[in-house]
C-alpha positions in Angstrom: 45.4 15.5 -192.5 45.7 17.3 -189.2 43.4 20.3 -188.9 45.5 23.5 -188.6 44.1 26.3 -186.5 46.0 29.6 -186.0 45.3 31.7 -183.0 46.1 35.0 -181.3 44.3 38.1 -180.2 44.0 41.3 -178.3 41.8 41.6 -175.1 41.1 44.8 -173.3 38.0 46.3 -171.8 37.9 50.1 -172.4 36.3 52.6 -170.0 36.2 55.7 -172.2 35.6 57.9 -169.1 39.2 57.0 -167.9 41.4 59.8 -169.2 44.6 57.8 -169.2 45.2 55.8 -172.4 46.2 52.2 -172.4 49.6 52.1 -174.0 51.8 49.3 -175.4 53.8 49.4 -172.2 50.6 48.9 -170.2 50.1 45.5 -171.9 53.2 44.3 -170.0 52.5 45.9 -166.6 51.2 44.2 -163.5 48.5 41.6 -164.3 48.6 42.5 -168.0 50.6 40.4 -170.3 51.7 39.8 -173.9 52.4 36.1 -174.7 53.9 34.9 -177.9 54.3 31.5 -179.6 54.8 28.6 -177.3 54.0 30.9 -174.3 50.3 30.7 -175.4 50.4 26.9 -175.4 51.9 27.1 -171.9 48.6 28.6 -170.7 47.1 25.1 -170.8 45.4 24.3 -167.4 45.0 27.9 -166.3 41.7 29.6 -165.7 41.8 31.5 -169.0 40.3 31.1 -172.4 43.6 29.5 -173.6 43.5 27.2 -170.6 40.4 25.7 -172.4 41.5 26.2 -176.0 44.9 24.5 -175.7 43.5 21.5 -173.8 40.6 21.1 -176.2 43.0 21.3 -179.2 45.0 18.5 -177.7 41.9 16.4 -177.0 40.6 16.9 -180.6 44.0 16.2 -182.2 44.1 19.7 -183.7 47.4 21.6 -184.5 47.1 24.9 -182.8 49.5 27.5 -184.2 50.0 30.4 -181.8 50.9 33.9 -182.8 50.6 36.8 -180.2 48.0 37.3 -177.5 48.0 40.6 -175.6 45.7 41.1 -172.6 45.6 44.3 -170.7 44.0 45.3 -167.4 40.8 47.3 -168.1 41.6 51.0 -168.6 41.3 53.9 -171.0 41.2 53.8 -174.8 44.0 51.7 -176.4 46.6 53.7 -178.2 47.0 53.3 -181.9 50.6 52.2 -181.4 49.6 49.4 -179.1 46.8 48.2 -181.3 48.9 48.4 -184.5 51.9 46.7 -182.9 49.9 43.8 -181.6 47.7 43.5 -184.6 50.8 43.5 -186.8 52.3 40.6 -184.9 49.1 38.6 -185.1 48.8 39.2 -188.9 52.4 38.4 -189.5 52.0 35.1 -187.6 48.9 34.2 -189.6 50.7 34.9 -192.9 53.6 32.7 -191.8 51.2 29.9 -190.9 49.3 29.8 -194.2 47.6 27.7 -195.4 45.3 27.2 -192.3 41.9 25.6 -191.9 40.6 28.1 -189.4 41.3 31.1 -187.1 40.4 31.3 -183.4 40.8 34.8 -182.1 41.2 35.6 -178.4 39.1 38.7 -177.9 37.3 40.6 -175.1 34.7 42.5 -177.1 34.7 45.9 -175.5 38.0 47.4 -176.7 37.9 51.0 -178.0 40.9 52.7 -179.6 42.1 56.3 -179.2 40.9 57.1 -182.6 38.1 54.6 -183.1 35.1 53.2 -181.1 35.7 49.6 -182.2 38.9 47.6 -181.8 37.7 44.1 -182.4 35.9 44.7 -185.7 39.0 46.1 -187.5 41.1 43.3 -186.1 38.8 40.6 -187.4 38.5 42.4 -190.8 42.3 42.5 -191.1 42.4 38.8 -190.4 39.6 38.2 -192.9 41.6 40.1 -195.6 44.5 37.7 -195.2 42.7 34.3 -194.9 39.9 35.1 -197.4 36.2 34.4 -197.3 36.3 30.7 -197.0 38.4 30.2 -193.9 36.2 30.3 -190.8 36.9 32.8 -188.0 35.4 32.2 -184.6 36.1 33.8 -181.2 35.0 33.5 -177.6 33.7 36.8 -176.1 33.5 38.4 -172.7 30.0 38.8 -171.2 30.6 42.6 -171.3 31.1 42.8 -175.0 29.8 45.8 -176.8 28.8 44.1 -180.1 29.6 46.1 -183.2 28.3 45.7 -186.7 31.8 45.0 -188.1 32.3 42.2 -185.6 29.2 40.4 -186.8 29.9 41.1 -190.5 33.5 39.7 -190.5 33.3 36.7 -188.2 31.6 33.3 -188.7 30.7 32.7 -185.1 30.9 33.9 -181.5 30.2 32.4 -178.2 30.2 34.4 -174.9 30.9 33.7 -171.3 27.7 32.8 -169.4 29.1 33.3 -165.9 29.7 36.6 -164.0 32.1 36.4 -162.2 33.8 34.9 -165.3 34.5 31.4 -163.9 33.7 29.8 -167.3 36.5 31.2 -169.4 38.2 27.9 -170.1 34.9 26.3 -171.0 34.0 29.1 -173.3 37.3 28.9 -175.1 36.9 25.2 -175.5 33.3 25.7 -176.9 34.6 28.2 -179.4 37.3 25.8 -180.6 34.7 22.9 -181.0 32.5 25.2 -183.1 35.5 26.0 -185.3 36.6 22.5 -185.7 33.1 21.3 -186.5 32.9 24.0 -189.2 36.3 23.0 -190.7 35.1 19.3 -190.8 31.9 20.3 -192.6 29.8 19.0 -189.7 28.1 22.4 -189.4 27.6 25.6 -191.4 27.6 28.3 -188.8 24.8 30.9 -189.4 24.7 33.8 -187.0 22.0 36.3 -186.0 22.3 39.0 -183.4 20.0 41.5 -181.7 21.0 44.8 -180.0 18.7 45.9 -177.3 18.3 49.7 -176.5 19.4 49.0 -172.9 22.5 49.7 -170.9 22.9 48.0 -167.6 25.0 48.3 -164.5 27.4 45.4 -164.0 25.8 44.3 -160.8 22.5 43.5 -162.6 24.5 40.9 -164.7 25.8 38.9 -161.8 25.0 35.2 -162.2 25.6 34.1 -158.6 22.0 35.1 -158.1 18.9 35.2 -160.3 19.7 38.6 -161.8 17.6 39.8 -164.7 20.5 39.0 -167.1 21.0 35.5 -165.6 17.4 34.7 -166.3 18.0 35.4 -170.0 21.3 33.5 -169.9 19.5 30.5 -168.4 17.3 30.4 -171.4 20.4 30.7 -173.7 21.9 27.6 -171.9 18.7 25.6 -172.6 18.7 26.7 -176.2 22.1 25.2 -176.7 20.6 21.8 -176.0 18.0 22.2 -178.8 18.4 20.8 -182.3 20.2 23.0 -184.8 21.5 25.5 -182.2 25.3 25.6 -182.0 25.7 28.5 -179.6 23.5 31.0 -177.8 24.9 34.1 -176.0 23.5 36.9 -174.0 25.9 39.9 -173.7 25.4 42.4 -170.9 27.6 45.0 -172.6 30.0 47.4 -170.9 28.1 50.6 -170.0 31.2 52.7 -169.2 32.1 52.9 -172.9 30.6 55.9 -174.7 30.3 54.2 -178.0 27.2 53.9 -180.3 26.9 50.1 -179.9 27.3 49.8 -176.1 24.7 47.8 -174.3 22.8 44.5 -174.1 22.9 42.3 -177.1 22.3 38.6 -178.1 24.0 36.2 -180.5 22.7 32.9 -181.7 24.7 30.5 -184.0 22.8 27.8 -185.8 23.7 25.0 -188.2 22.7 26.6 -191.5 19.3 27.9 -190.3 19.1 31.7 -190.5 15.4 31.8 -189.5 16.1 29.8 -186.3 19.0 32.0 -185.5 17.0 35.1 -185.9 14.0 33.8 -183.9 16.2 32.7 -181.0 18.3 35.9 -180.9 15.1 38.0 -180.8 13.6 35.8 -178.1 16.7 36.3 -175.9 16.6 40.0 -176.6 13.0 40.2 -175.7 13.6 38.5 -172.3 16.2 41.2 -171.5 13.9 44.0 -172.6 10.9 42.7 -170.6 13.1 42.9 -167.5 14.6 46.3 -168.1 13.2 48.0 -165.0 14.9 45.3 -162.8 18.4 46.2 -164.0 18.4 49.3 -161.7 20.8 49.0 -158.7 20.4 50.7 -155.3 23.8 50.6 -153.4 24.1 51.3 -149.7 25.6 54.6 -148.3 29.0 54.0 -146.8 28.2 55.0 -143.2 25.1 52.7 -143.2 27.1 49.8 -144.6 29.9 50.2 -142.0 27.4 50.5 -139.1 25.7 47.3 -140.2 29.0 45.4 -140.4 30.3 46.7 -137.1 27.0 45.6 -135.4 27.3 42.0 -136.8 27.8 38.9 -134.7 31.3 38.0 -133.5 33.2 36.1 -136.3 31.2 37.8 -139.0 32.9 38.8 -142.3 31.2 41.7 -144.2 32.4 42.4 -147.7 31.9 46.1 -148.6 32.2 46.3 -152.4 33.5 49.7 -153.7 31.6 49.0 -157.0 32.1 52.5 -158.4 35.9 52.2 -158.3 36.4 48.8 -159.8 39.8 48.0 -161.1 38.2 45.5 -163.5 36.2 48.3 -165.0 39.1 50.6 -165.8 38.7 53.1 -163.0 41.2 55.2 -161.1 41.7 52.7 -158.3 42.3 55.5 -155.8 38.8 56.1 -154.4 38.8 57.2 -150.8 35.1 57.6 -149.8 34.8 54.2 -148.0 38.2 54.6 -146.3 37.2 58.0 -145.0 33.9 56.5 -143.7 35.9 53.8 -141.9 38.1 56.4 -140.3 35.1 58.5 -139.2 33.4 55.4 -137.7 36.6 54.3 -135.8 36.3 51.0 -137.5 38.4 48.0 -136.3 39.3 44.7 -137.9 39.0 46.3 -141.4 41.2 45.5 -144.4 41.1 47.5 -147.6 42.1 46.2 -151.0 43.2 48.7 -152.2 44.2 52.3 -153.0 46.5 53.0 -155.9 48.9 55.7 -155.0 52.5 55.4 -156.1 53.7 58.5 -154.2 52.3 57.1 -151.0 53.9 53.8 -151.7 57.3 55.5 -152.2 56.9 57.3 -148.9 56.2 54.1 -147.1 59.1 52.3 -148.7 61.4 55.2 -147.6 60.1 54.9 -144.0 60.7 51.1 -144.0 58.9 48.3 -142.2 58.0 49.5 -138.7 58.2 53.2 -139.7 55.4 55.6 -138.9 54.1 57.8 -141.7 51.6 60.6 -142.1 50.3 60.6 -145.6 47.7 62.1 -147.9 46.4 59.0 -149.8 44.3 58.5 -152.9 42.1 60.9 -154.8 44.9 62.1 -157.0 44.2 60.5 -160.4 41.1 62.2 -161.7 39.2 63.8 -158.8 36.1 61.6 -159.6 36.6 59.0 -156.8 36.8 61.1 -153.7 39.3 63.6 -152.2 42.7 62.6 -150.7 42.5 61.4 -147.1 45.0 62.2 -144.4 46.2 59.0 -142.6 48.7 58.1 -139.9 50.0 54.6 -139.6 52.7 52.1 -139.3 54.3 50.3 -142.3 53.8 46.6 -141.6 54.8 45.1 -145.0 56.6 46.1 -148.2 56.1 43.7 -151.1 56.9 43.6 -154.8 53.3 42.9 -155.4 52.9 39.7 -157.4 51.3 36.4 -156.4 49.6 33.4 -157.9 45.9 33.3 -158.0 44.3 30.2 -156.5 40.5 30.9 -156.7 37.7 30.2 -159.1 38.8 33.0 -161.6 42.2 32.9 -163.3 43.6 30.0 -161.2 47.3 29.6 -161.8 47.9 33.0 -163.3 50.2 35.5 -161.7 48.5 38.8 -160.6 50.5 41.9 -159.8 49.8 45.4 -158.6 53.4 46.6 -158.5 54.9 47.6 -155.2 52.4 46.9 -152.4 52.5 48.3 -148.9 50.3 47.3 -145.9 49.8 50.3 -143.7 48.3 49.7 -140.2 46.1 52.6 -139.1 45.1 52.5 -135.4 47.5 49.8 -134.5 47.0 46.1 -134.5 43.4 45.2 -135.2 42.6 48.6 -136.7 42.5 49.3 -140.4 44.9 47.5 -142.7 45.2 49.6 -145.9 46.9 48.2 -149.0 48.7 50.9 -151.0 49.8 50.0 -154.5 51.6 51.2 -157.6 48.9 49.8 -160.0 45.2 49.2 -160.1 43.9 45.8 -159.2 40.6 44.0 -159.1 40.5 41.7 -156.1 38.8 38.5 -157.3 40.9 36.1 -155.2 41.5 35.6 -151.5 45.2 35.9 -152.2 44.7 39.6 -152.7 44.8 39.5 -148.9 46.6 36.3 -148.0 49.7 37.1 -150.1 50.2 40.2 -148.0 49.8 38.7 -144.5 46.0 39.3 -144.1 43.7 36.4 -143.4 40.3 37.5 -144.9 38.2 35.1 -142.9 39.5 36.7 -139.7 38.5 40.3 -140.5 35.1 41.9 -139.8 35.2 44.2 -142.8 36.8 43.6 -146.2 36.7 46.5 -148.6 37.2 45.4 -152.2 37.5 47.7 -155.3 35.5 45.3 -157.5 32.2 45.4 -159.3 31.4 41.7 -159.1 34.3 39.4 -159.8 35.1 39.3 -156.1 31.9 37.2 -155.6 33.3 33.9 -156.8 36.0 33.8 -154.1 34.5 36.0 -151.4 30.8 35.1 -151.3 31.6 31.7 -149.7 33.4 33.3 -146.8 31.1 36.4 -146.4 28.4 36.8 -143.8 27.0 39.4 -146.1 28.0 41.3 -149.2 27.1 45.0 -149.3 27.4 47.0 -152.5 28.4 50.5 -151.3 27.4 53.8 -152.9 30.5 55.9 -153.6 31.5 58.1 -156.6 33.5 56.7 -159.5 33.5 55.9 -163.2 32.1 52.4 -162.7 29.1 53.7 -160.8 25.8 51.9 -161.3 24.1 55.3 -161.6 24.3 55.5 -165.3 22.5 58.8 -165.4 25.7 60.3 -163.9 27.8 59.8 -167.0 28.2 62.5 -169.7 27.5 60.3 -172.7 28.0 61.9 -176.1 28.3 59.1 -178.6 25.9 56.5 -177.2 23.0 55.8 -179.4 19.7 57.3 -178.2 17.0 56.7 -177.1 18.3 54.1 -174.7 16.9 52.8 -171.4 17.3 53.8 -168.6 18.6 57.2 -169.7 15.5 57.6 -171.8 12.8 55.9 -169.8 10.1 56.3 -172.4 12.1 54.3 -175.0 9.9 52.0 -177.0 11.2 48.8 -178.7 10.3 45.3 -179.6 12.4 42.4 -180.8 13.0 42.4 -184.6 13.1 46.2 -184.8 
């Protein structure tokens, strides 16, 4: 008989320092989406987890029964209405599909709710209540998962992304499905062990395009997966901008019915991270210094200035102005900025029309944590509805959108090209410029509001990438956050923290 796998899920990365909640409507705005039924199957071939899951199900001859999958752009805590609505659709779909042989959930791993610190654990528990103790539940996880006790208790297995930028989402989805199918067939008995390290880490120390401290542990996890008895090995960097008790670095190892091996390997990976804890500290460059270096570069150079503290992929305001102000102060030319979220400024530009001259106060309006509003004068060069197809290493084939988008020329042709948008974005694709008439390879300075995802597409064209020191709620300066619920002691907030694997 054909193996029947039911699937669906909720994916959102929560920055608890973002005051604005993520509502049900937000799951359908911009680059967020809710897909149902056959729409999930239509994701085959895209650079998403379902791009891998659907293709692997077809390869294995598995019947994949889709329910609902809701994925929202990172932001504030998810409203109870949004969670309950999406969870209800998923559970109704599972009930309608019974009996099933297994459940594959599409999760992120760092979702917090307006009234609870853990979103994934309760979702998995609700699924478990329906399918019972004998139907396996397995899920792929984002590298930035904050691993809760309930997640571990209710699921049979997890496997996380090993690349940051997350260019391996389809492969991870496919790996999770293979693990589930092997379990259903009785080829393996998944046995899971995890270790939570008292360590929170800035996103930049997790990047895998260089030998970051986290990548060194991930490399060991990759080699473990080639060893007998080990089904999956995962190193999670965690999401440090979530003030929840279980935030931070963690490891998961799934073996074939060998709990001692799972425990030994999970502890080994955790120990590798702990040994490298001092190397997780990040030292970004002051804006004026970064801009001066870029402007002094050789002709034809392309300098990427990463506004890492206002990263749309980390749920920030998206309206930080400090780097823009520094560009203006430096009289910078050949600079393109993606982006500043400011719906009021967009409306003013639309009213002026293409070719119109405007004087605006832009940015700095959402929460006051990302710089003050900046006065600009420029010419409206382009007005766009804001959507485009991604073509790069991340999310290939998916439609991204930031709502209405305006390109404002400051200082005339060859000056500063400022993108103003209705919604936050996280520029991880060259089309964040090309779709709006800007060729990134022909600009001296590209300012990107992104922590690290930009690297997959932009490192190949960059003369140099400079991570810039600016304020914001995705800052690598973790001492600047008013944590209240985070477990303590934890490194680096408590530098004298003592720990060893197995504790």
